[in-house]
C-alpha positions, -999 to 999 in steps of 0.1 A, spaced: -499 -605 -176 -528 -622 -194 -555 -602 -212 -581 -588 -188 -616 -583 -204 -642 -561 -188 -675 -573 -202 -703 -548 -203 -740 -554 -212 -754 -526 -233 -777 -500 -217 -815 -500 -218 -829 -502 -253 -858 -486 -271 -880 -516 -281 -892 -512 -317 -918 -539 -327 -914 -528 -363 -877 -537 -366 -855 -567 -357 -840 -566 -322 -805 -564 -336 -814 -530 -351 -827 -514 -319 -811 -483 -304 -807 -471 -268 -835 -455 -250 -828 -419 -238 -824 -434 -203 -799 -459 -217 -778 -432 -233 -778 -413 -200 -768 -444 -181 -739 -451 -205 -725 -417 -200 -730 -418 -162 -712 -452 -160 -683 -440 -181 -680 -408 -160 -681 -428 -128 -647 -444 -136 -658 -476 -119 -648 -498 -148 -612 -484 -146 -590 -476 -176 -590 -498 -207 -565 -501 -236 -590 -511 -263 -628 -512 -269 -645 -540 -287 -682 -540 -293 -709 -561 -309 -718 -545 -342 -754 -540 -330 -763 -503 -325 -773 -506 -289 -739 -520 -280 -720 -494 -301 -740 -466 -285 -732 -480 -251 -695 -480 -260 -694 -445 -273 -690 -426 -240 -660 -449 -231 -644 -443 -265 -647 -406 -261 -634 -407 -225 -603 -428 -234 -598 -415 -269 -601 -449 -284 -618 -463 -315 -646 -488 -311 -636 -521 -328 -667 -539 -340 -669 -576 -338 -700 -593 -353 -693 -624 -332 -702 -605 -300 -738 -600 -312 -768 -611 -291 -783 -646 -295 -801 -641 -328 -838 -634 -324 -845 -617 -357 -868 -644 -370 -903 -652 -358 -930 -629 -345 -927 -599 -322 -934 -613 -287 -952 -599 -257 -931 -596 -226 -945 -629 -212 -938 -647 -245 -903 -633 -246 -896 -644 -211 -909 -679 -219 -886 -681 -250 -856 -669 -230 -863 -695 -203 -866 -722 -229 -834 -713 -248 -814 -710 -215 -826 -742 -200 -824 -762 -232 -793 -751 -251 -804 -768 -284 -838 -752 -284 -848 -727 -311 -880 -711 -297 -897 -687 -322 -869 -695 -347 -841 -680 -324 -805 -691 -326 -798 -719 -301 -778 -712 -270 -751 -738 -280 -744 -719 -312 -744 -684 -295 -721 -696 -268 -696 -712 -293 -696 -679 -313 -690 -658 -282 -662 -681 -269 -645 -678 -303 -648 -640 -302 -632 -640 -267 -603 -661 -279 -598 -638 -309 -599 -608 -286 -573 -623 -262 -550 -631 -292 -554 -597 -308 -548 -576 -277 -523 -597 -257 -517 -584 -222 -540 -554 -225 -572 -545 -206 -601 -546 -230 -637 -534 -227 -661 -557 -246 -697 -544 -250 -721 -571 -257 -756 -584 -248 -775 -601 -220 -781 -635 -233 -747 -642 -247 -729 -628 -216 -751 -648 -193 -742 -679 -213 -705 -671 -213 -703 -664 -176 -724 -694 -167 -702 -716 -188 -670 -703 -172 -684 -709 -137 -701 -742 -145 -735 -728 -136 -755 -734 -168 -782 -750 -148 -787 -715 -132 -785 -695 -165 -821 -683 -166 -819 -671 -130 -786 -655 -137 -801 -637 -167 -829 -623 -146 -804 -607 -123 -783 -591 -150 -791 -553 -152 -786 -531 -182 -750 -519 -180 -741 -548 -158 -704 -556 -160 -680 -584 -151 -643 -591 -155 -625 -622 -168 -588 -629 -170 -573 -662 -182 -607 -678 -184 -613 -670 -147 -641 -648 -135 -628 -620 -113 -661 -602 -111 -694 -619 -118 -715 -600 -143 -748 -615 -130 -743 -600 -96 -731 -566 -106 -746 -532 -99 -725 -501 -105 
């Protein structure tokens, strides 16, 4: 049996204009949503948990780690598309930059990491996870932009990446096995 990976986008974050996005934590509603999702059992059982090393992802993984009695294995390569440079953006400016980076994979709006680099990093992390865990079921907690890129790449829908991203809720989840999408993350609601 090939590795089955359940990809989970982190829960709602508490935006802090005074710190880089990679250092943000979950909002109280996000913490509640994480615990509710874990308690619902909808994701099924997992044998291992891998998370981006960003706090919002780790905090989303914690209820699952407690429920299954597993450690959270942190993997820097599952981080969000790096947006730590540049100015803090208004919501409209942020959406414009997201649209640009998803529609033009080599673009670096506001000094962000380009989509091509973020996708390559994510794909390497997925391969590493599959090699490390063999035929286990693994929960991977990551971020909206990189998960949008990864699922769009697998389904050859990069031309729809921005629209897919706009449909991806906090705590959206999808399942991939053997590089085949079993459940599309962009169309998920728990």
